[in-house]
TIDREN-30834 format. One line per field, with one value per residue (C-alpha): residue number from 0; x negated, y negated, z; residue in one letter. Coordinates in Angstrom, 2 decimals, always signed. Layout:
// TIDREN-30834
k	(NUM:...)
x	(X:...)
y	(Y:...)
z	(Z:...)
r	(a:...)
// end
This chain:
// TIDREN-30834
k	(0:1:2:3:4:5:6:7:8:9:10:11:12:13:14:15:16:17:18:19:20:21:22:23:24:25:26:27:28:29:30:31:32:33:34:35:36:37:38:39:40:41:42:43:44:45:46:47:48:49:50:51:52:53:54:55:56:57:58:59:60:61:62:63:64:65:66:67:68:69:70:71:72:73:74:75:76:77:78:79:80:81:82:83:84:85:86:87:88:89:90:91:92:93:94:95:96:97:98:99:100:101:102:103:104:105:106:107:108:109:110:111:112:113:114:115:116:117:118:119:120:121:122:123:124:125:126:127:128:129:130:131:132:133:134:135:136:137:138:139:140:141:142:143:144:145:146:147:148:149:150:151:152:153:154:155:156:157:158:159:160:161:162:163:164:165:166:167:168:169:170:171:172:173:174:175:176:177:178:179:180:181:182:183:184:185:186:187:188:189:190:191:192:193:194:195:196:197:198:199:200:201:202:203:204:205:206:207:208:209:210:211:212:213:214:215:216:217:218:219:220:221:222:223:224:225:226:227:228:229:230:231:232:233:234:235:236:237:238:239:240:241:242:243:244:245:246:247:248:249:250:251:252:253:254:255:256:257:258:259:260:261:262:263:264:265:266:267:268:269:270:271:272:273:274:275:276:277:278:279:280:281:282:283:284:285:286:287:288:289:290:291:292:293:294:295:296:297:298:299:300:301:302:303:304:305:306:307:308:309:310:311:312:313:314:315:316:317:318:319:320:321:322:323:324:325:326:327:328:329:330:331:332:333:334:335:336:337:338:339:340:341:342:343:344:345:346:347:348:349:350:351:352:353:354:355:356:357:358:359:360:361:362:363:364:365:366:367:368:369:370:371:372:373:374:375:376:377:378:379:380:381:382:383:384:385:386:387:388:389:390:391:392:393:394:395:396:397:398:399:400:401:402:403:404:405:406:407:408:409:410:411:412:413:414:415:416:417:418:419:420:421:422:423:424:425:426:427:428:429:430:431:432:433:434:435:436:437:438:439:440:441:442:443:444:445:446:447:448:449:450:451:452:453:454:455:456:457:458:459:460:461:462:463:464:465:466:467:468:469:470:471:472:473:474:475:476:477:478:479:480:481:482:483:484:485:486:487:488:489:490:491:492:493:494:495:496:497:498:499:500:501:502:503:504:505:506:507:508:509:510:511:512:513:514:515:516:517:518:519:520:521:522:523:524:525:526:527:528:529:530:531:532:533:534:535:536:537:538)
x	(-123.63:-123.76:-126.07:-127.40:-127.72:-130.13:-133.44:-133.74:-130.12:-129.15:-131.81:-129.43:-130.97:-129.17:-127.94:-127.82:-125.84:-128.13:-126.78:-129.07:-128.03:-124.35:-122.98:-120.53:-120.64:-119.37:-119.85:-116.74:-118.57:-122.25:-121.78:-118.89:-119.35:-115.80:-112.95:-112.96:-116.62:-117.33:-117.54:-121.03:-124.00:-124.18:-121.82:-123.28:-125.20:-125.31:-122.94:-122.69:-119.78:-119.73:-116.57:-115.73:-112.71:-113.09:-109.85:-106.55:-105.40:-108.69:-111.56:-114.93:-116.40:-119.95:-120.71:-124.15:-124.31:-127.41:-131.02:-133.69:-134.24:-137.89:-136.69:-135.47:-138.02:-138.57:-138.84:-138.66:-135.61:-136.65:-134.25:-133.79:-133.27:-131.31:-133.44:-133.58:-130.72:-128.59:-125.14:-126.29:-130.10:-130.03:-128.11:-129.96:-131.75:-129.55:-130.04:-128.11:-128.35:-127.70:-130.09:-132.09:-132.72:-133.83:-136.14:-137.62:-138.29:-139.82:-142.15:-143.31:-143.94:-146.01:-148.14:-148.86:-150.06:-146.94:-145.17:-141.47:-138.58:-135.25:-132.24:-128.65:-126.09:-122.66:-119.88:-116.89:-113.32:-110.98:-107.26:-107.41:-110.87:-112.08:-115.70:-118.29:-121.59:-122.19:-125.53:-129.22:-131.64:-135.42:-137.37:-141.07:-142.86:-141.86:-143.13:-142.84:-142.70:-140.92:-144.16:-145.77:-142.78:-143.02:-146.66:-145.68:-142.96:-145.54:-147.73:-144.76:-143.80:-147.32:-147.07:-143.74:-141.33:-138.87:-137.49:-135.93:-137.10:-134.44:-134.14:-132.94:-130.63:-128.43:-127.69:-124.59:-126.34:-124.24:-127.37:-128.75:-128.87:-128.49:-128.47:-125.08:-124.05:-120.50:-118.60:-114.86:-112.41:-109.03:-106.10:-103.20:-100.14:-98.42:-101.07:-102.42:-101.53:-103.84:-103.30:-104.55:-105.04:-107.11:-109.22:-110.98:-112.48:-111.96:-110.99:-110.76:-113.56:-116.43:-118.17:-119.20:-120.60:-118.32:-120.09:-119.56:-115.87:-115.49:-117.24:-115.25:-111.98:-113.00:-112.34:-113.10:-113.94:-114.06:-114.83:-115.39:-112.31:-111.44:-113.43:-114.27:-116.08:-119.78:-121.40:-120.50:-120.43:-117.46:-115.38:-115.41:-117.52:-115.27:-112.11:-110.44:-110.66:-107.19:-104.26:-104.65:-101.78:-102.71:-100.18:-97.37:-98.69:-99.58:-102.84:-104.41:-102.69:-103.04:-105.31:-103.17:-101.48:-104.61:-104.02:-103.72:-103.94:-100.94:-101.32:-99.14:-100.14:-98.81:-100.77:-97.65:-96.62:-100.02:-99.65:-101.29:-99.28:-99.72:-98.39:-98.02:-96.83:-95.00:-95.31:-93.70:-94.01:-90.43:-89.27:-85.58:-84.27:-87.73:-89.90:-93.49:-95.19:-98.26:-101.28:-103.27:-103.34:-106.22:-108.92:-110.98:-108.90:-110.23:-112.09:-110.26:-112.52:-111.91:-109.50:-105.99:-104.19:-102.14:-102.05:-104.05:-106.97:-110.32:-111.53:-108.60:-105.48:-106.23:-108.29:-112.03:-114.11:-117.03:-116.14:-114.88:-112.26:-111.60:-108.65:-108.79:-105.06:-104.10:-101.76:-103.19:-101.62:-103.56:-102.52:-104.16:-105.92:-108.19:-110.78:-111.58:-111.46:-109.85:-112.07:-113.25:-113.10:-111.29:-107.51:-104.73:-103.96:-100.61:-100.97:-98.03:-97.43:-96.09:-92.54:-93.40:-93.22:-95.63:-98.01:-100.87:-101.87:-105.58:-107.46:-110.10:-108.84:-110.29:-110.35:-108.93:-105.31:-102.97:-102.42:-100.32:-100.13:-100.71:-101.40:-101.23:-103.97:-103.51:-106.14:-106.05:-102.58:-100.93:-101.83:-99.05:-96.50:-97.45:-97.55:-93.95:-92.88:-94.62:-93.20:-94.63:-92.20:-90.16:-90.01:-92.07:-92.13:-94.59:-92.92:-94.83:-93.83:-95.27:-93.53:-93.51:-94.11:-90.40:-90.56:-88.65:-89.64:-91.46:-91.39:-94.22:-93.41:-95.73:-97.92:-98.33:-101.63:-102.40:-105.97:-107.14:-108.98:-109.50:-109.71:-107.24:-108.88:-106.12:-102.37:-99.94:-102.78:-104.27:-107.43:-106.27:-109.15:-108.16:-111.25:-109.95:-106.63:-108.43:-111.08:-114.20:-114.59:-116.15:-116.01:-118.88:-121.03:-121.33:-124.21:-121.69:-119.68:-122.93:-124.17:-120.87:-118.84:-120.98:-124.00:-124.01:-123.69:-122.60:-118.80:-115.91:-112.48:-109.25:-106.05:-103.50:-103.16:-100.10:-99.54:-99.35:-102.76:-104.82:-108.34:-111.23:-114.45:-117.90:-120.63:-124.23:-126.24:-129.07:-131.77:-133.53:-131.98:-128.39:-127.51:-124.11:-121.17:-119.99:-116.40:-115.28:-117.16:-115.39:-112.08:-113.20:-114.39:-111.14:-109.12:-111.41:-110.81:-107.10:-106.04:-102.79:-103.41:-106.67:-108.14:-111.64:-112.43:-115.48:-118.69:-122.38:-124.08:-120.72:-120.15:-120.22:-118.63:-118.80:-117.73:-117.99:-120.27:-122.70:-123.28:-123.26:-124.07:-127.59:-127.45:-128.40:-129.16:-132.73:-131.37:-129.73:-125.97:-124.04:-121.46:-118.00:-114.63:-112.40:-112.39:-109.99:-110.00:-108.93:-108.05:-107.87:-104.63:-103.44:-101.57)
y	(-103.36:-100.06:-97.43:-94.59:-91.02:-89.06:-87.27:-86.29:-87.17:-84.20:-81.78:-79.73:-76.51:-73.27:-71.28:-74.22:-77.42:-80.42:-83.94:-86.30:-89.88:-88.95:-90.65:-88.76:-85.60:-82.71:-79.02:-77.13:-73.89:-73.09:-70.25:-69.57:-66.21:-64.85:-64.83:-68.65:-68.87:-70.48:-68.01:-69.14:-66.82:-63.37:-62.60:-62.94:-66.16:-68.38:-71.30:-74.20:-76.59:-79.74:-81.78:-85.13:-87.40:-90.44:-91.98:-90.50:-88.06:-88.09:-85.65:-85.24:-81.76:-81.24:-77.76:-76.29:-72.79:-70.71:-71.79:-72.64:-69.58:-68.79:-66.87:-70.10:-71.91:-75.05:-74.63:-76.57:-76.10:-76.84:-78.33:-75.94:-77.05:-74.97:-72.22:-71.05:-68.61:-71.10:-72.01:-75.63:-75.80:-79.61:-80.00:-81.92:-79.91:-78.79:-76.77:-73.76:-72.29:-69.00:-66.13:-66.27:-70.01:-69.53:-66.66:-68.69:-71.65:-69.39:-68.00:-71.53:-72.19:-69.02:-69.95:-73.27:-71.57:-71.64:-68.70:-69.14:-66.89:-66.62:-66.22:-65.41:-67.65:-66.21:-68.02:-66.57:-66.62:-69.28:-70.02:-71.41:-70.41:-66.86:-67.62:-65.10:-65.90:-69.61:-69.22:-68.74:-71.10:-71.31:-71.98:-72.36:-71.80:-70.93:-73.27:-73.65:-77.44:-80.01:-81.89:-78.83:-78.44:-82.13:-81.61:-78.73:-80.86:-83.54:-80.92:-79.66:-83.17:-83.88:-80.77:-81.92:-79.92:-82.13:-80.58:-81.16:-80.08:-77.94:-75.87:-72.30:-72.73:-74.90:-71.94:-70.64:-67.34:-65.64:-64.19:-67.62:-68.09:-71.85:-74.22:-75.82:-79.03:-80.35:-83.12:-82.71:-85.43:-84.15:-86.52:-85.23:-87.43:-86.35:-88.23:-90.71:-94.36:-96.08:-96.25:-94.28:-96.30:-96.75:-99.73:-100.85:-103.98:-107.52:-106.45:-103.35:-104.11:-104.21:-101.39:-101.38:-98.70:-96.70:-98.16:-101.74:-101.15:-99.53:-102.42:-105.06:-103.41:-102.68:-98.98:-96.35:-93.81:-93.61:-91.28:-92.01:-91.30:-91.14:-91.03:-94.41:-96.17:-96.42:-97.30:-100.70:-99.02:-96.94:-99.90:-102.12:-100.60:-99.88:-99.32:-96.10:-93.37:-92.11:-92.83:-95.78:-96.86:-99.20:-100.22:-99.17:-101.00:-99.02:-100.58:-97.80:-95.26:-91.47:-89.36:-86.87:-85.28:-84.64:-84.14:-87.04:-87.31:-89.11:-90.57:-92.73:-95.26:-93.20:-90.13:-88.08:-86.38:-86.24:-84.26:-83.37:-83.83:-84.41:-87.69:-89.11:-92.67:-95.02:-98.75:-101.40:-105.07:-106.30:-109.53:-110.07:-106.96:-105.74:-103.31:-102.38:-99.32:-100.03:-97.75:-98.82:-100.75:-102.86:-101.39:-102.51:-101.98:-99.29:-97.35:-94.53:-93.00:-89.27:-89.45:-88.01:-90.90:-90.90:-88.84:-91.32:-91.50:-90.17:-87.45:-86.14:-87.05:-84.34:-84.90:-84.66:-85.34:-87.78:-88.63:-92.01:-91.68:-94.60:-96.23:-99.34:-100.02:-100.66:-102.68:-103.00:-104.89:-106.76:-107.72:-110.26:-107.34:-106.60:-109.32:-112.96:-112.69:-110.26:-108.47:-110.47:-109.29:-109.40:-109.30:-111.23:-111.89:-113.14:-114.85:-114.88:-116.98:-115.68:-115.90:-113.76:-116.72:-116.90:-119.79:-119.14:-117.12:-116.33:-115.13:-113.90:-112.39:-112.75:-115.29:-116.16:-115.54:-118.04:-117.55:-114.38:-114.23:-111.35:-110.72:-108.17:-107.68:-106.25:-104.89:-103.65:-102.95:-103.81:-107.50:-108.07:-106.41:-108.58:-111.72:-111.15:-110.60:-113.48:-117.02:-119.82:-120.63:-117.45:-114.51:-111.38:-108.72:-105.88:-102.73:-99.65:-96.47:-93.16:-90.00:-86.81:-83.37:-83.21:-86.57:-88.42:-92.00:-92.40:-95.75:-95.96:-98.10:-100.31:-98.14:-95.49:-94.96:-92.55:-91.67:-89.74:-86.45:-83.03:-80.18:-78.65:-76.30:-74.72:-74.51:-72.98:-71.45:-69.64:-70.43:-72.34:-73.99:-75.80:-77.09:-76.30:-78.08:-81.08:-81.46:-80.05:-77.24:-78.25:-75.32:-76.68:-77.74:-75.07:-77.03:-79.55:-76.94:-75.37:-78.61:-80.05:-77.09:-73.95:-75.33:-76.57:-80.31:-82.75:-82.59:-84.58:-82.98:-83.51:-81.71:-80.72:-77.77:-75.82:-78.28:-81.28:-82.61:-84.48:-83.11:-84.96:-83.06:-84.02:-81.48:-82.65:-81.42:-81.62:-81.07:-78.02:-78.88:-78.93:-76.81:-78.31:-76.41:-75.21:-76.08:-72.53:-72.61:-75.89:-74.10:-71.18:-73.52:-75.52:-72.36:-71.21:-74.55:-73.81:-76.05:-75.12:-77.57:-79.23:-81.27:-82.32:-86.03:-87.69:-85.98:-85.85:-89.14:-90.66:-88.28:-90.37:-90.25:-93.12:-92.77:-95.53:-97.57:-94.70:-93.14:-89.42:-88.16:-88.04:-89.93:-87.68:-90.57:-91.79:-95.33:-94.56:-94.87:-95.12:-97.90:-96.47:-97.58:-96.88:-95.24:-93.70:-95.50:-94.47:-97.67:-98.28:-98.90:-102.49:-103.62)
z	(+66.10:+64.19:+65.62:+63.50:+64.67:+62.54:+62.86:+66.49:+67.05:+64.91:+66.07:+68.18:+69.40:+68.64:+71.61:+74.02:+74.11:+73.61:+74.01:+72.12:+71.35:+71.61:+74.73:+76.94:+74.80:+76.89:+76.28:+75.29:+74.56:+74.53:+72.09:+69.80:+68.13:+68.30:+65.81:+65.55:+64.58:+61.23:+58.32:+57.29:+56.91:+58.49:+61.34:+64.80:+64.18:+67.22:+67.08:+69.50:+69.84:+71.89:+72.33:+73.82:+73.95:+71.70:+72.94:+74.12:+71.46:+69.53:+70.06:+68.39:+68.06:+66.84:+65.51:+64.84:+63.39:+62.74:+62.77:+60.27:+58.11:+57.23:+54.17:+52.59:+50.45:+48.41:+44.64:+41.37:+39.14:+35.57:+33.03:+30.09:+26.47:+23.98:+22.48:+18.88:+19.48:+21.42:+20.01:+20.26:+20.06:+19.89:+23.16:+25.89:+28.59:+31.48:+34.65:+33.31:+29.83:+28.08:+28.87:+25.60:+26.01:+29.62:+28.65:+25.80:+28.09:+30.73:+28.05:+27.22:+30.90:+31.24:+28.25:+29.95:+33.12:+35.30:+36.93:+36.21:+37.15:+35.36:+37.66:+36.82:+38.56:+39.33:+41.14:+43.03:+41.81:+43.24:+42.81:+39.27:+38.03:+37.38:+38.21:+37.06:+35.38:+34.99:+33.22:+33.86:+35.58:+35.50:+38.67:+39.37:+42.66:+46.22:+48.89:+52.64:+52.43:+50.32:+49.73:+48.13:+45.82:+44.87:+43.94:+41.66:+40.11:+39.31:+37.65:+35.62:+34.58:+33.39:+31.20:+29.72:+31.89:+33.82:+36.97:+40.38:+43.81:+45.52:+48.66:+48.21:+51.22:+49.00:+46.70:+48.54:+49.21:+51.90:+53.54:+54.44:+58.20:+58.33:+59.93:+59.31:+61.06:+61.10:+62.87:+63.39:+64.43:+65.62:+66.09:+68.19:+67.45:+70.68:+72.69:+70.14:+70.81:+68.35:+64.60:+61.60:+58.44:+55.31:+54.33:+51.15:+52.70:+51.44:+47.93:+45.76:+43.36:+45.86:+47.71:+51.36:+53.63:+55.91:+58.92:+57.66:+57.04:+60.47:+62.18:+60.29:+61.30:+64.91:+64.38:+66.99:+64.27:+60.48:+57.60:+53.93:+51.85:+48.13:+44.91:+43.41:+40.60:+41.43:+38.09:+36.58:+33.16:+34.41:+35.61:+38.68:+41.49:+44.46:+42.43:+43.66:+41.00:+41.79:+44.07:+46.40:+48.65:+51.49:+54.13:+51.79:+48.70:+45.56:+44.38:+42.30:+40.08:+40.47:+38.30:+36.38:+39.38:+41.42:+45.16:+47.56:+51.34:+52.86:+56.37:+58.60:+61.22:+64.13:+63.06:+62.41:+59.21:+57.49:+54.28:+50.98:+47.81:+44.09:+42.73:+39.27:+38.63:+36.32:+35.80:+33.61:+32.75:+32.51:+30.92:+30.15:+28.41:+27.37:+29.31:+28.41:+29.88:+31.99:+31.61:+34.67:+37.91:+39.26:+37.04:+34.05:+30.89:+28.61:+31.33:+33.12:+35.78:+36.29:+33.32:+33.84:+32.17:+28.94:+25.76:+23.67:+26.11:+24.84:+25.21:+27.26:+29.18:+31.74:+34.90:+34.24:+37.31:+37.12:+33.51:+32.32:+29.61:+27.28:+25.52:+23.35:+23.68:+27.30:+29.49:+33.00:+35.92:+38.60:+42.12:+44.46:+46.17:+43.19:+43.78:+43.28:+39.48:+37.08:+34.51:+31.52:+27.91:+24.61:+24.69:+26.39:+30.06:+31.28:+34.67:+37.08:+40.17:+43.49:+42.09:+39.01:+36.64:+33.71:+34.38:+31.96:+28.90:+28.71:+25.65:+26.17:+29.41:+32.91:+35.72:+39.13:+40.10:+41.79:+45.51:+45.93:+42.14:+39.75:+36.07:+33.29:+30.72:+27.22:+24.85:+21.28:+19.88:+23.20:+22.76:+20.24:+22.53:+25.49:+23.34:+22.31:+25.94:+27.76:+27.73:+29.89:+32.69:+32.23:+34.64:+34.05:+36.76:+37.31:+38.61:+39.75:+41.56:+42.69:+41.49:+43.55:+41.98:+41.04:+39.28:+41.99:+42.86:+46.17:+47.93:+50.49:+53.50:+55.56:+57.74:+55.03:+53.22:+50.39:+49.42:+46.37:+46.67:+45.13:+44.82:+47.22:+49.70:+51.79:+51.19:+53.68:+55.67:+52.66:+50.71:+47.65:+45.77:+42.56:+40.67:+37.19:+37.74:+39.19:+36.48:+38.14:+35.59:+32.28:+29.90:+27.78:+30.75:+33.47:+35.00:+36.34:+38.24:+39.41:+40.95:+42.13:+43.38:+43.50:+45.32:+48.90:+49.35:+52.04:+52.16:+53.61:+53.86:+55.70:+56.54:+59.15:+61.48:+62.63:+65.51:+63.18:+64.14:+61.56:+61.22:+59.53:+58.83:+57.60:+56.84:+56.75:+53.76:+51.23:+53.83:+55.26:+58.63:+57.32:+54.30:+53.48:+52.02:+48.63:+47.75:+48.56:+51.87:+52.67:+52.23:+54.38:+57.11:+56.95:+57.46:+60.28:+61.99:+61.90:+59.02:+57.29:+54.46:+53.46:+50.61:+49.68:+49.77:+48.24:+49.33:+48.53:+49.32:+50.26:+53.18:+56.37:+59.80:+62.29:+65.93:+68.55:+66.31:+65.62:+62.21:+62.93:+59.46:+58.09:+54.75:+51.83:+49.45:+49.42:+49.73:+53.11:+53.71:+50.46:+49.96:+49.20:+47.85:+50.84:+54.25:+56.73:+60.08:+63.57:+65.36:+69.13:+70.93:+70.63:+73.76)
r	(m:i:k:r:l:c:g:a:g:l:a:l:a:v:g:v:v:v:m:v:n:v:p:s:l:q:a:s:s:a:a:n:q:g:e:n:a:l:p:l:g:p:s:g:l:k:e:t:r:t:t:r:a:v:q:p:g:v:t:l:t:r:i:v:r:g:a:k:d:p:a:l:r:w:t:v:e:v:a:v:p:g:g:h:t:s:p:d:p:d:a:p:p:t:v:l:k:d:r:p:s:a:d:e:w:a:g:d:l:e:r:d:g:f:r:p:r:v:e:q:v:t:t:p:e:v:a:d:y:a:g:g:t:l:g:w:r:v:r:v:g:s:f:g:s:q:s:a:a:k:s:e:r:a:r:l:k:a:a:g:y:p:g:t:v:v:y:t:g:w:d:s:d:v:t:a:e:g:p:w:r:l:d:v:l:t:l:d:p:s:r:f:r:g:s:l:r:a:s:y:g:a:d:l:e:n:i:e:t:t:s:e:l:a:e:e:a:g:a:v:a:a:v:n:a:g:y:f:v:f:d:p:d:a:g:a:p:g:d:p:a:g:t:g:v:y:d:g:r:l:l:s:e:p:v:g:g:r:p:s:l:v:v:h:a:d:g:r:g:t:e:i:t:r:y:t:w:e:g:h:a:v:g:g:d:t:s:l:r:l:t:g:l:n:r:v:p:g:l:i:r:n:c:g:g:f:a:d:d:t:p:t:s:l:p:l:h:d:v:t:c:t:n:d:d:e:l:v:a:f:t:p:h:y:g:q:r:t:p:e:g:e:g:l:e:v:v:l:d:a:e:d:r:v:v:e:l:r:s:p:r:g:g:p:l:p:e:d:g:s:s:v:q:a:t:g:r:r:v:a:e:l:t:d:l:a:v:i:g:e:s:l:s:l:e:t:a:l:l:d:p:r:g:r:r:v:e:p:v:p:g:t:d:v:l:n:g:g:p:e:l:v:r:g:g:r:i:h:v:t:p:a:t:d:g:m:v:r:r:d:d:p:s:f:y:y:g:w:a:h:k:r:n:p:r:t:f:a:g:t:d:a:d:g:r:t:v:l:v:t:a:h:g:r:t:a:d:a:l:g:l:s:v:l:e:s:a:e:v:a:r:a:l:g:l:r:d:a:v:s:l:d:g:g:g:s:t:t:m:v:v:d:g:a:v:l:t:t:p:s:d:s:t:d:e:r:p:v:g:d:v:l:l:i:m:p:r:r:d)
// end
């Protein structure tokens, strides 16, 4: 049975070690204010760390830094439309706009009896993004409670001004004094006798919570892992939006060279690398290039596919690119039925023989069978290739950064992520390369990377240990981390290489059947596409 630790279970006092609802948690240090303290808020903030052994070779450390800061307030962030001087006055309202548009909107608010303030938002430089001014936001009110801010939001909405209640502690202001709450799992391969592996559940196309997947597998600990399709309009919910290798099987293609976390069952050799891929449907002397693997044809979540994808072939986070002309392969791991739609599907048995041609496409696969679906102009190509009773093989491979084929072996899992956080012991944050920077929409970077959110990230330290971290967020009791703060924390924890995994409402850590992370979604723990599991020793 899964137990949940939230509310009082996370109300750890600052300056003392409090053990609430966390069995067998032992104090490793009551105050950590030295050179290894987390680089969050002003120096000298009190920081407590409590550590316990989860199993041989695996430790859990809970870190609380700072305390609730009375200077932090609740406010309403008002969406701003383009003003008369805006380059695009018809653009929909967004959180950030140019200064004239923000000033114009603030003037309208004042005339309607509100007291707005216009604030410039600047973001720091990172490895591949110069930062600087993102834009200007408009906020109304300053309240000591969330409920008061919600009342002001209702009043604004009634007057025609949509807005969102936010806490100023989520702004990445370096003067904020906290609190921050993190959970850190450290796996030492020299003593670890269990196994480290990924799981997507019964099939790729469905989503389950981290706690459900941990319980189903009998895991000692788990964290949420890669990005995935959540909205049915973007594909099949649960489908990894990037690299997915499970027990040595490539089941989801990479997104345009974005970083991936590579782990092995014995916990050794964890690394972060950037893969691309290639795939072909081969029949006789003819080979057709595949454009996807185990995903709905025409929908490329996070983009990063091929040159004829729209609007781009480059990675573009939280965007679904499209392509009417695709050739997508399906394995038995996808689900009970392949996606339905216009086009052609060639169904293969376990011996790679063509046993059925479907048009329209979609339906069940034979036991241990597979298929390939064609849409648009690719239908004619596949029609010419497929002959009932003849062999047609589906060949896929990962390519390393030098273009060399990589053949994962059983016991190897690869999970998608991004951006990079730390490389070779140095801060190395790559949001532009990995599609988190939208030149025409600074509000996305503001909300996703600049502001503090719940975060999950992973990496390795100088001793070859695998480290998994979750940061609580989106509450007044846990501020969360910006992407840059995640990198700074990773380095402070001793990581030589680190990458961000899916965060926000997906961020979840489970240890010994207890959910440690306070869910930030209003609907409680979010279902996810895949997870990383720490399994007990099997004698």
